[in-house]
C-alpha beads as a LAMMPS data file, in Angstrom:
LAMMPS data file: protein, C-alpha beads

76 atoms
75 bonds

1 atom types
1 bond types

-500.0 500.0 xlo xhi
-500.0 500.0 ylo yhi
-500.0 500.0 zlo zhi

Masses

1 110.0

Atoms # bond

1 1 1 -347.902 -241.979 386.709
2 1 1 -344.124 -242.497 386.159
3 1 1 -342.797 -246.041 386.990
4 1 1 -339.649 -245.794 389.072
5 1 1 -336.648 -247.162 387.280
6 1 1 -336.063 -249.827 390.224
7 1 1 -339.755 -251.271 389.674
8 1 1 -339.308 -251.132 385.821
9 1 1 -336.024 -253.317 386.156
10 1 1 -337.602 -255.696 388.559
11 1 1 -340.782 -255.768 386.603
12 1 1 -338.710 -256.678 383.306
13 1 1 -337.013 -259.669 385.402
14 1 1 -340.535 -260.804 386.514
15 1 1 -341.889 -260.787 382.878
16 1 1 -338.731 -262.685 381.607
17 1 1 -339.351 -265.615 384.144
18 1 1 -342.892 -265.478 383.427
19 1 1 -342.128 -265.780 379.555
20 1 1 -339.662 -268.486 380.012
21 1 1 -342.457 -270.565 381.726
22 1 1 -345.336 -269.761 379.313
23 1 1 -345.240 -273.311 378.150
24 1 1 -346.523 -274.328 381.410
25 1 1 -349.889 -272.360 381.005
26 1 1 -351.236 -269.707 383.326
27 1 1 -351.993 -269.500 387.195
28 1 1 -355.566 -269.032 386.843
29 1 1 -356.332 -272.487 387.839
30 1 1 -353.815 -272.818 390.726
31 1 1 -355.311 -273.160 394.010
32 1 1 -354.398 -270.316 396.328
33 1 1 -352.827 -272.750 398.836
34 1 1 -350.295 -273.966 396.154
35 1 1 -349.337 -270.304 395.431
36 1 1 -349.144 -269.323 398.977
37 1 1 -346.864 -272.310 399.664
38 1 1 -344.541 -271.534 396.869
39 1 1 -344.160 -267.927 398.481
40 1 1 -343.308 -269.724 401.536
41 1 1 -340.845 -272.349 400.067
42 1 1 -338.936 -269.443 398.296
43 1 1 -338.789 -267.091 401.450
44 1 1 -337.498 -270.020 403.457
45 1 1 -334.661 -270.383 400.812
46 1 1 -333.889 -266.811 400.760
47 1 1 -331.783 -266.670 403.703
48 1 1 -329.514 -269.492 402.720
49 1 1 -328.954 -268.652 399.040
50 1 1 -325.546 -267.309 397.846
51 1 1 -325.814 -263.667 396.733
52 1 1 -325.763 -264.643 393.017
53 1 1 -329.105 -266.444 393.338
54 1 1 -330.915 -263.709 395.642
55 1 1 -332.546 -261.770 392.953
56 1 1 -333.788 -264.856 391.155
57 1 1 -335.434 -266.044 394.338
58 1 1 -336.878 -262.383 394.999
59 1 1 -338.230 -262.592 391.413
60 1 1 -339.948 -265.839 391.989
61 1 1 -341.497 -264.724 395.216
62 1 1 -342.808 -261.527 393.599
63 1 1 -344.221 -263.578 390.706
64 1 1 -346.135 -265.973 392.998
65 1 1 -347.366 -263.065 395.075
66 1 1 -348.666 -261.214 391.742
67 1 1 -350.322 -264.637 390.664
68 1 1 -352.132 -264.655 394.018
69 1 1 -353.125 -261.074 393.727
70 1 1 -354.194 -261.499 390.115
71 1 1 -356.372 -264.429 390.876
72 1 1 -357.959 -262.650 393.975
73 1 1 -358.595 -259.446 391.647
74 1 1 -360.461 -261.732 389.264
75 1 1 -362.425 -263.599 391.705
76 1 1 -360.698 -266.896 391.426

Bonds

1 1 1 2
2 1 2 3
3 1 3 4
4 1 4 5
5 1 5 6
6 1 6 7
7 1 7 8
8 1 8 9
9 1 9 10
10 1 10 11
11 1 11 12
12 1 12 13
13 1 13 14
14 1 14 15
15 1 15 16
16 1 16 17
17 1 17 18
18 1 18 19
19 1 19 20
20 1 20 21
21 1 21 22
22 1 22 23
23 1 23 24
24 1 24 25
25 1 25 26
26 1 26 27
27 1 27 28
28 1 28 29
29 1 29 30
30 1 30 31
31 1 31 32
32 1 32 33
33 1 33 34
34 1 34 35
35 1 35 36
36 1 36 37
37 1 37 38
38 1 38 39
39 1 39 40
40 1 40 41
41 1 41 42
42 1 42 43
43 1 43 44
44 1 44 45
45 1 45 46
46 1 46 47
47 1 47 48
48 1 48 49
49 1 49 50
50 1 50 51
51 1 51 52
52 1 52 53
53 1 53 54
54 1 54 55
55 1 55 56
56 1 56 57
57 1 57 58
58 1 58 59
59 1 59 60
60 1 60 61
61 1 61 62
62 1 62 63
63 1 63 64
64 1 64 65
65 1 65 66
66 1 66 67
67 1 67 68
68 1 68 69
69 1 69 70
70 1 70 71
71 1 71 72
72 1 72 73
73 1 73 74
74 1 74 75
75 1 75 76
């Protein structure tokens, strides 16, 4: 399957943020409630952000959503 260039671009942004936070450890032990709350917090900020911060916020939302899905996939 060929990955769309838009998804590849966004995934690279997600990976960059994850790597920047590698020193914090993984998300495997995070409670689902915490990760879900982080999605909600970022979503609530999204409408009020200046345009230069929207992409970063979207990346954060996507990363938290990925963490939730990854933990669910692995039965955590």
